[in-house]
BATORKOL-286260 format. One record per residue (C-alpha): residue in one letter; x, y, z. Coordinates in pm, whole numbers, plus 50000, padded with zeros to 5 digits. Layout:
BEGIN
> r;east;north;up
> A;X;Y;Z
...
***
This chain:
BEGIN
> r;east;north;up
> M;86022;39870;71285
> L;86016;40148;71528
> R;86377;40188;71490
> R;86329;40219;71107
> V;86082;40484;71140
> Q;86292;40682;71376
> C;86577;40678;71156
> L;86374;40795;70865
> L;86215;41066;71079
> R;86590;41189;71155
> L;86704;41184;70820
> H;86387;41382;70697
> S;86486;41645;70961
> N;86833;41665;70880
> G;86773;41725;70501
> R;86516;42000;70599
> Q;86785;42148;70831
> S;87052;42133;70576
> L;86833;42281;70319
> A;86721;42546;70540
> T;87084;42641;70628
> R;87167;42649;70257
> L;86874;42909;70188
> R;87031;43107;70496
> C;87357;43112;70351
> Y;87228;43221;70000
> S;87039;43473;70144
> T;87296;43601;70341
> D;87535;43607;70065
> Q;87292;43790;69864
> G;87235;44067;70109
> N;87610;44112;70160
> A;87640;44118;69796
> K;87377;44392;69792
> Q;87516;44580;70062
> N;87883;44579;69947
> P;87890;44565;69576
> D;88257;44457;69479
> P;88330;44335;69129
> N;88684;44211;69217
> P;88658;44068;69564
> N;88987;43994;69753
> P;89096;43637;69658
> R;89291;43621;70012
> A;88954;43676;70190
> Q;88767;43426;69994
> K;89034;43160;70054
> P;89162;43224;70422
> G;89375;42894;70402
> T;89569;43006;70091
> K;89944;43050;70177
> N;90091;43405;70092
> L;90381;43289;69890
> P;90654;43542;69825
> A;90703;43705;69488
> V;90998;43567;69276
> R;91205;43815;69108
> N;91568;43857;68979
> P;91770;44108;69154
> F;92071;44077;68928
> A;91871;44213;68645
> A;91795;44527;68786
> A;92168;44603;68935
> Q;92337;44887;68809
> D;92681;44831;68954
> R;92794;44501;68804
> T;93088;44397;69026
> K;93188;44124;69230
> N;93127;44302;69544
> T;92778;44381;69444
> Y;92707;44023;69348
> L;92827;43889;69689
> T;92636;44164;69873
> M;92301;44048;69679
> V;92368;43676;69769
> E;92421;43786;70154
> I;92122;44011;70167
> F;91928;43700;70025
> Q;92036;43471;70313
> E;91981;43726;70581
> R;91625;43811;70484
> D;91437;43492;70543
> V;91537;43212;70789
> H;91386;42947;70568
> R;91549;43064;70270
> R;91228;43013;70044
> N;91275;42999;69683
> H;91657;42946;69728
> V;91664;42720;69412
> E;91514;43000;69186
> F;91757;43236;69323
> I;92047;43030;69259
> Y;91925;42964;68902
> A;91902;43349;68858
> A;92237;43420;69000
> L;92397;43151;68752
> K;92228;43291;68451
> N;92392;43668;68511
> M;92725;43580;68632
> A;92882;43647;68290
> D;92739;44008;68331
> F;92909;44068;68637
> G;93228;43886;68526
> V;93251;43631;68841
> E;93160;43315;68620
> R;93539;43199;68667
> D;93554;43300;69051
> L;93558;43011;69298
> E;93473;43217;69568
> V;93145;43323;69418
> Y;93050;42966;69347
> K;93099;42879;69716
> A;92879;43169;69805
> L;92596;43049;69606
> I;92626;42670;69745
> N;92617;42835;70085
> V;92294;42952;70036
> M;92132;42611;70063
> P;91994;42516;70390
> K;92212;42263;70609
> G;92149;41932;70706
> K;91775;41922;70558
> F;91853;41753;70233
> I;92066;41471;70386
> P;91936;41120;70329
> T;91876;40898;70607
> N;91837;40563;70424
> L;91951;40369;70113
> F;91618;40429;69925
> Q;91637;40798;69986
> A;92014;40831;69866
> E;91961;40619;69545
> F;91637;40781;69432
> M;91776;41117;69460
> H;91639;41280;69783
> Y;91502;41630;69703
> P;91596;41603;69366
> K;91517;41958;69262
> Q;91781;42095;69508
> Q;92008;41849;69408
> Q;91988;41922;69047
> C;92052;42269;69104
> I;92384;42225;69272
> I;92476;41978;68976
> D;92394;42250;68728
> L;92631;42480;68934
> L;92905;42220;68931
> E;92833;42199;68540
> Q;92896;42541;68479
> M;93213;42535;68675
> E;93334;42270;68459
> D;93235;42432;68150
> C;93413;42766;68268
> G;93727;42558;68382
> V;93710;42644;68762
> M;93881;42392;68961
> P;93684;42317;69295
> D;93887;42268;69635
> H;93859;42078;69948
> E;93642;42338;70119
> M;93388;42314;69855
> E;93377;41935;69918
> A;93302;42008;70291
> M;93026;42256;70217
> L;92840;41978;70000
> L;92887;41735;70257
> N;92730;41944;70497
> V;92439;42017;70252
> F;92381;41669;70106
> G;92544;41411;70296
> R;92813;41156;70156
> Q;92545;40980;69970
> G;92435;41304;69781
> H;92450;41301;69400
> P;92632;41659;69409
> L;92905;41520;69619
> R;92959;41233;69352
> K;92973;41498;69086
> Y;93237;41683;69273
> W;93452;41358;69317
> R;93439;41304;68928
> M;93546;41663;68871
> M;93825;41629;69105
> Y;93953;41315;68932
> W;93915;41436;68550
> M;93979;41808;68587
> P;94376;41792;68709
> K;94440;41555;68443
> F;94287;41784;68164
> K;94436;42071;68320
> N;94802;41937;68285
> L;94753;41776;67949
> S;94809;42016;67700
> P;95174;42050;67599
> W;95134;42415;67554
> P;95024;42547;67905
> L;94890;42904;67934
> P;94953;43138;68222
> D;94641;43155;68482
> P;94503;43424;68414
> V;94592;43492;68053
> P;94745;43842;68004
> D;94514;44129;67892
> D;94771;44270;67656
> T;94688;44176;67315
> L;95060;44206;67203
> E;95138;43929;67477
> M;94853;43732;67352
> A;94983;43741;67007
> K;95331;43619;67123
> L;95186;43312;67303
> A;94990;43229;67002
> L;95245;43218;66747
> E;95483;43059;66967
> R;95257;42785;67020
> M;95185;42755;66622
> C;95544;42770;66538
> T;95636;42463;66775
> V;95595;42252;66459
> D;95957;42391;66363
> L;96164;42429;66684
> R;96408;42655;66494
> S;96144;42920;66446
> K;96195;43263;66585
> I;95934;43516;66690
> T;96017;43867;66614
> V;95826;44200;66720
> F;95832;44455;66456
> E;95692;44817;66486
> T;95548;44999;66179
> S;95688;45321;66304
> E;96040;45214;66147
> L;95893;45249;65816
> K;95839;45594;65644
> D;95559;45527;65449
> A;95339;45316;65681
> I;94993;45446;65758
> D;94916;45219;66065
> E;95123;45282;66354
> T;95104;44951;66543
> W;95295;44627;66614
> I;95345;44303;66410
> V;95429;43986;66555
> S;95602;43765;66299
> G;95698;43360;66281
> M;95962;43245;66051
> S;96203;42960;66055
> P;96554;42937;65877
> E;96391;42654;65674
> Q;96137;42896;65564
> E;96373;43166;65480
> K;96580;42903;65252
> L;96242;42819;65094
> L;96157;43189;65038
> R;96518;43218;64856
> E;96478;42933;64638
> H;96097;43017;64522
> S;96089;43110;64158
> R;96062;43516;64082
> Q;95782;43436;63825
> K;95548;43269;64065
> A;95319;43509;64334
> L;95307;43488;64690
> Y;94983;43503;64870
> I;94869;43652;65214
> E;94605;43469;65329
> G;94354;43550;65625
> P;94229;43627;65868
> F;94236;43296;66048
> H;94152;43254;66409
> I;94341;43097;66713
> W;94183;43078;67046
> L;94384;43102;67362
> R;94087;43004;67633
> N;93824;43269;67596
> R;94061;43512;67377
> R;94058;43507;66997
> I;94357;43648;66795
> N;94378;43679;66411
> Y;94656;43573;66204
> F;94787;43577;65865
> T;94998;43349;65637
> L;95230;43405;65364
> R;95197;43101;65139
> A;95315;43014;64803
> D;95145;42760;64550
> P;95259;42390;64584
> D;95569;42271;64400
> S;95406;42006;64213
> E;95738;41908;64011
> F;95923;41873;64349
> L;95631;41667;64506
> S;95607;41432;64192
> Q;95996;41363;64234
> L;95946;41234;64596
> D;95974;40854;64606
> E;95648;40689;64704
> R;95827;40383;64799
> Q;95964;40592;65100
> L;95951;40371;65413
> D;95729;40451;65704
> E;95890;40466;66013
> D;95567;40420;66202
> D;95471;40107;65997
> V;95554;39781;66182
> S;95350;39528;65971
> H;95667;39411;65775
> I;95974;39404;65968
> E;96271;39260;65812
> V;96530;39134;66069
> P;96906;39063;65925
> L;97003;38705;66067
> F;97288;38452;65968
> G;97495;38707;65822
> R;97222;38857;65583
> A;97288;39193;65449
> P;97048;39460;65650
> P;96748;39598;65428
> R;96820;39896;65207
> R;96618;40206;65286
> H;96478;40385;64978
> N;96541;40742;64936
> Q;96822;40756;65167
> L;97022;41028;64985
> G;96716;41194;64813
> K;96516;41486;64879
> L;96292;41513;65178
> R;96002;41719;65209
> S;95997;41991;65467
> V;95720;42030;65717
> H;95625;42342;65570
> Q;95577;42194;65234
> Q;95227;42068;65210
> D;95004;41932;64935
> D;94806;42262;64928
> G;95098;42492;64951
> T;95405;42601;65107
> I;95390;42804;65427
> L;95660;43069;65435
> G;95574;43260;65731
> I;95273;43374;65982
> C;95210;43696;66149
> A;94963;43870;66364
> T;94922;44256;66360
> G;94756;44504;66580
> T;94482;44649;66334
> S;94445;44325;66076
> T;94458;44589;65808
> K;94613;44548;65445
> D;94835;44852;65528
> S;95000;44664;65843
> L;95030;44347;65628
> L;95211;44541;65351
> S;95458;44697;65623
> W;95505;44330;65743
> I;95639;44224;65375
> R;95852;44551;65380
> L;96011;44461;65728
> L;96076;44103;65621
> E;96256;44221;65318
> A;96469;44480;65532
> N;96545;44193;65780
> G;96717;43943;65583
> N;96482;43855;65318
> P;96574;44064;65015
> S;96430;43834;64770
> I;96095;43893;64861
> G;96109;44230;64708
> E;96154;44051;64362
> V;95821;43865;64384
> P;95475;43985;64338
> V;95252;43950;64651
> L;94889;43910;64642
> F;94615;43966;64926
> R;94394;43694;64921
> F;94124;43740;65180
> R;93866;43488;65295
> S;93644;43783;65465
> E;93619;44135;65444
> V;93868;44292;65690
> P;93781;44641;65791
> A;93989;44922;65703
> K;94088;44981;66063
> A;94009;44777;66347
> E;93811;44921;66636
> E;94026;44786;66923
> I;94310;44540;66971
> D;94510;44701;67240
> G;94252;44675;67500
> G;94091;44392;67686
> A;93890;44266;67366
> S;94017;44049;67109
> V;94022;44130;66725
> P;93692;44196;66610
> A;93532;43900;66432
> T;93475;43936;66052
> S;93174;43822;65838
> D;93144;43450;65724
> S;93344;43344;65424
> R;93074;43184;65262
> N;92902;43543;65216
> H;93175;43720;65048
> S;93413;43595;64777
> Q;93782;43582;64789
> N;93949;43908;64724
> E;94259;43955;64536
> Q;94451;44273;64519
> S;94826;44314;64421
> S;95050;44512;64679
> S;95335;44764;64561
> R;95604;44760;64812
> R;95796;45027;64637
> E;95734;45375;64539
***
């Protein structure tokens, strides 16, 4: 009983002391507020335990000299600024976002510098659970996004990058797994194209036009690529170059073309060589429906192996249909006959008219007796702004917004 009474007295005294303490603190705060009236108190003074986080900003957006050296210098400054390298993930994402502005999105050295920003040894998993549950997921996902951008830009990693990823995330890290998959598939896709391009591609648009037409003309191995200069013509307005592609089979089809049927110059069409775009035009004729109807539909398909007849016991071999009949050329399609393709330096009507005149003067005199119509799928400017420089041919508006424009051309005065 005495113990209970003592406990109650202690609780009562502690409650009075706590209430008095609260009142003293309240009165002290009121007095300080009256002595130092501050409508906006300092939050750091109110919360002394709060950490002072560094401000996160994008240094690449404020850079004036946008070159590779400037880019690498900012990366080195970030590495030397802080030993712990706080906000390194945000810095790498900002650097990846602004790569195209500095022209370094296809530079392997820059990607290595960004990987080198990550601290070494801290993110290596120490057991199986950490390895499978993605130890430090934010940092690993950041480097995976960096490798994804490398893959999208066609940048091939090397063995030095493997050693860097091994030092940062260990052998069980997900970025190293991504690197191994890239090293398996990217060499296969790199050498898969039958029309390989030089690396890097040339900046000269004339050379790019030659490469484009050479690849399109591989449908006929006898095709010839010819480069004309409009300065050879007296009445040419645009002084530019013309890259023309035509095969002997197309020249034969042009000579046999009816003089009463018109030819069409259609375009511009686009072909992409890596990140460069080239406009090209086609010289097309309407399909020869009479010739196509004469073709025997029973012509054997060389690729059909469902019905193979094997001659045995003196039996005569099967007779192939249409052995002596006419065969369709690769240039004779159901929607028309392609008689030639070209790419010009300005993509204007005058340069295309010069192309027709140059074809007439170089072994195709029959084209001067056939009417030629321009059929543009989109509006071509009177004079393209720039083609001989580093930029590609200017893009034109969508064909859905503009109707086809046909205009006859007069090749002779």
